[in-house]
Structure formats: C-alpha cells, structure tokens
N, C-alpha and C positions, 0 to 999 in steps of 0.2 A: 537621762541625757541632761548635760549641763549646758548653759548658753543660751541665747536667744535663737528662736526658729523663725525664719520666713519661708513660707511655703509657695512655690509656683505651681498652679494648677493649669494643665493643658486642657482639661475637660471639665465642665462643671454640669452634674446631673442632679436628678431628684434624690441622689443618695449622699451627695456631696456635703451638706449639712450636718448630717449625722457623722461624717468622717471628720469634718472640722470640728465639732463638739468633742469628740473624743481626743483629738490632738490638743485643743485649747485647754481640756481638763487635765491633761497629762504633761504638758510641755508649757514652756514659756514663749508661746506663739505671739509674736508682735505685729506680724503683717502677712498678707496674702498678696501674690501677684496673679494676675489672669491676662488673657490676650486681647480682651476686646471690653467695650462698655457694657455689651449685653451680658457678658459673663460677670461682670463685676455687680450689676443691678440684680443678679440671681443668687449672689452669696449672702447669706445671713450671719454675719459676724459682727462684733463691737470692735474688732481690731482694724487697724488700716487696710484698705484694699487699693492696690495700685493696678491700673490697666497699663501694660505694656504690649506692644505688637510681638507677634511671633518673629523670630529672627529669619531672614531671608539669605540665601545663598547667591553670591554673586558669581556668575558663570563667565568664564573668558570670553570675550566676543569673537564671533567666527562667522564667516559667510556660511549660508546654507549649503551652498555647492560643496565647500571644502568639507563640512562635517557629514554630508551624504556620503561624500567619496571615501572618507576614511571609516565609514560604517559598511561601505558596500552597497548602499541603497541606490536602486536604479529604477525611480518612481517618477514618472511625467505627469504627476498631478500634485496639487497642493496637499500638505501633510498635516493633518491634526494629531498631536501627541496626547495620549491619555495615560498619565502616569500615577502610579499608587499602587497599594495593596489591591487586590481582587477582594470584592465584597458584595454581598448580594443588596446592599442599599445603594448600589451605583448602577445608574441605567445605561448599561453597555448597550443594549437593543435599540434604545432612542437614539444614540449617538451613531450606530451604524446606519439607522434608517436615514439619519440626517446626512451622514457621508454620501450615501447613494444618491440623495435627492440635490445635493450640492456639487457633487463631483469631487469631492476630496477623498483622501485615502487616510484612515486612521491606522496609526501604529498603537496598539494596546499593550501596555507592559505591566509586569507585577505578578507577584506570586501570591496565593492565598494566605489569609491568617491561619487557617487550617484546612484539611481535607474537605470538610463538611462544606466549605463555601467556594470550593473550586468551581470556576466559571469554563464551559466549553464553548468556544467561539471558532466558526469556520473561517478560514482564510479565503479571500476572494480578492477581486479587482480594487474593492474599497477597503480591505481590512488585511492588517498583518498582526497576529496575535504572538506577542513575544511572552510565552507563559513561564516567566521566571523572574528572579530578582535581577535588576541591572547593577553592575558595579559602578562606582562613583564615576570614572571615566568615561563609562558608556551613557550615564544620565548627562554628563557635560557634553556629550556629542548628539544625543537624540534631541534634546531640547533645541539647540541651536539649529538642527537640521530640519526643523519642523517650520510651518507657516503659523501655526495656531496651537495654544495649549489649551486642552479641552478637560474640563470637570463637571460632571452631572452626578450629582448625590440627591438621594430623597431627603425630604425634610426629616428630622430626627428630633428626639424628645430631650435632648442635651445639648448645651451650649459648648462650642469647640471652634476651632479653626483648622484650616487645612495645611497640615505638614507638607503635604506632597506638593501643594501650589507654591508655598514659600521656597521649596527646594528647587523648583525650575523657572520661578517667574524672573529670575536674574538672567535669564537667557535672552530677554529683550524681545519676546514674541507676544503677539496678542493673547490676552487670557479671555476664554468664555467660559462661564460657569453658571450653575444653576442658581436661581434667586432664592437661596435658603440661608438661615442663620449661620450656617458653616462657614460661609463667605462674608459675613458681615463686615469683615474688616478691610475688604476692598471695595472700591466706589464704582458703580455702573456709569459707564459713560465716561470715566476718566481712566483709571488703570486697569479696568476690566468691561466686559459686556455680560449683562446677566439675562437669563431667560426663564420664563415659567412654563413653557410648553413647547411642543414640537415645532410649531410655526415661528415661535419666537427664537428657538435655538437656531433654526436654519436662517433666519434673518440676521442673526448676531455672527454666523459663520460668513454670510456674504459680506457684511458691514466689515468684519475683521480683516478679510482679504484685501477689500477695497481700500482700507485705510491701515493697511499693515504698519507703515512707519510710524503714524501717529500713535496708535495703540502699543506698538512695540516699544517706543520710546518712553510712553507713560509707565509700562510694565517695568522697564528697568530702572527708571526714576523711583518707582515704588521700593524696588528692591534695594536701591542704594540707601534711601531713607530708613530702611528696616534691616539693614545688613547686621549680620551676627555681631560684628565688631562694635556697632553703635548700639545695639540693644544690650549686648553686655555690658557697655560702660553704663547704660541707664540702670542695668540691675546693680552695679557696683555703687552708683550713687544712692540708690535705695538702702542697699546694706548699710552705707556710711551714715545714714540718718538714726540708726539704731544701735551702731557699735564703732569703733575706731579701727579703721581699715584703711 
C-alpha cells in the first residue's frame, strides 16, 4: 500500500497494541484517531493520536404525540426507548425492574449479533420487545416518540463509545445511561444522567421525567456539537496536516 495511513479506532482493547504494531511495521501510519481521551491514553504508539468524538445523528424534531401516532403506539405511560444490538452485556432485567418500579413503559428494540445472544423478553404492561432491526425511518420515529433514552451496559475490559447512543441522542430526549467507560464521552448532570446501581437508575429515570425539557435540550445540544457533518470536517482537518487535500 502506497501513501500515508491514518486509522480511526472505534474500540481499543488489550489486543489493539499488537494490531497497531503490525500496521505500523507494514504501512506508513502517521496518526491514529479515537473517540475519547480514555481511549487515547490506552494506545501505545509513537505516532500522533487524536481524540475526536463519535459522530451523532441529528433527528428531525417531532412532537411525541405525532411520532406515536405514526407508529401506532397507544401507551398512556412515559416511554423509555432501549435501542441497539441485543447483547448479553446489557442489563435488560434491571431496566425492566426499574420500569415497573417507576411506572414507565420500555420499548426494547434490536436484533442479536448472533443467534447465541438472542434475548427472550416477555411483553407486558411495562415492556414492548421489538425483536428485530429497525429501519432508519423507524429509529427516527421511536426516539422522538419516547420520553427517555435508556442504555444499561455492564463494565467492559475495552474502551469504546456507544454508537447506538450517538444514533438517537439527536432526538432531544433525556439520556439515562450506566456509569461505565462506554459512556465516558458524555457528562453526567449535563447531557446525560448516569447510574451505578438499581436505586440510582430509578432516581435518574424520575429526575429525567421531572426535568425532561432541560435534559432533552442538553442532549440535543450535544448532538449538534458532535454532528456527523462537524466530525467529518474535523477528520478532514486532521488529514490535511499530513497530506494535501
């Protein structure tokens, strides 16, 4: 391969350094790009390392009532939208317990990465399980149809950020997420609410519902500051430091 190489890493794990060493031994790698400061500090390389946020999707603004009508949702409870791949490292049961204790309804969407991780969830008054991928237009309706965007991941031994969160945060709904390094790129108390256990999760849900406009606007502001258009321009600026483009 001729030319200079800049690599963007969505995930940094214990295996990344070996992969970086292989790339840098075989190609003219001039820089690496990661999505958070935690990820940057975990990479071992003599090349430049840049930390740029993951891009966020801006979802057209829509009233909850209009989005629910278009989806055919007739639920007289606050809705928490759980978006992303099904995975064994996501605490669905804790979210379901919190929904029952706080009086909200969960809409859980997403297909499994593979059959082995398929999750079986029973629909009831507090849960609707959409056991499939949502097409883009559906995502752009389910997110604004909701009152809260909920993400509960267990702690992992690698550094990454949540592409699922960045896909829906632009809907301008409060974000409630577990306090793990997967969400180190968003700030507790400003553009999201973070929790460490069941009690804190339920407190965050209640706080998000009580202050939905405040936290919704903060989430939308974060999405605008990290929109794909702005992040793409920042990538181009970095590329321009190493080549003529």
